[in-house]
N, C-alpha and C positions, 0 to 999 in steps of 0.2 A: 178826618182831615188825615189824622195821623199815619192811619193805615195807606193811604190814596200816598199821602211824601215817603213813606217809604215804600212801596212800587215804586215810582216814581224813580227816586234814586237807585234802588236793587236793580231797576230797567238800564239805569244812565251807566252802571258802576259792568251789567252785562256786556250793554256794549263793550267796553273801555276794555274789560279782558279780552270781549270775540277780540277787537281788533290789534292786540297785545299779540296776540298768539299765534299769526300768519308767518310760519314758515316760509324761505324762498322756495323756491320752486326745481330745479337737476337746473333746467337750462340757467335759470339766476346764478345759482354760486357761482356754478362753469361757463356766466358769459363769455368771456375773454377767452377763456381751453377752446371752444366752442368753437368760436368764428374762425379761429386761428384754425384749429382742423378741418376745417369748410373751405377754408381760401386755399390748403396746402392738397384738397381732398381735387381741387379743380385746377391746379400747375400742372400740365403733360411735364414737363422735365423744370423745376424748381433750380436747381442749378445753371440754368441759360444765363443769369443774369449777367453771373460769376464770366462767362465766355466772350472776350474780348474779342474775338477774329471777326472778320470782315464775314457776310454771306455772299455764297456762290453760289452758280443756279440759276438767277433769277436776273437774268442780262438787263441792261438799262435800258434798252428799248422799250421790253416789254412796264419794267416800273414805273415808265418816265408816262405810258401810256393810263395805267392804273393809278396815277394820281392824277392826274389830268380828268378820268369819266369821274374820281372823288370825285375831286373840285367844280369840277361842274355842276354834282347837286346842288348847292350850295351859293350858285351863284342865281336862281329865282327863288323868291319863295311855292312853298308846297300853295295847290289851290287850298281855296277855302274847302269845308269838307260841305258837300248839297246831303240834304234831307227832302226827304222824298214821304208826303204823306197821303197814303189813298184814301183819297178823295170820296170815292164814289160808294168804300162803307161806310161814309159818314151823312151821304144824305139822306140814305132810307127811313 
């Protein structure tokens, strides 16, 4: 019995030590830096937020039509998806 108890305690101790020795991965250690670098690499012109001048080259009529088309997409809910199962293959 004592041998079984020692073996059990040894296994428990080994599992505790093994669970405590895992170190964070490189991504976990530098998660904030990794996220910020990914975000900055996806932005073409990061200083654009500081430019407060109006945008030229997109006339009002074209902008209005674009916005109307965009808003019209949300006027009606999308149709529900249709699932078609080929019955002929299952009937054999």
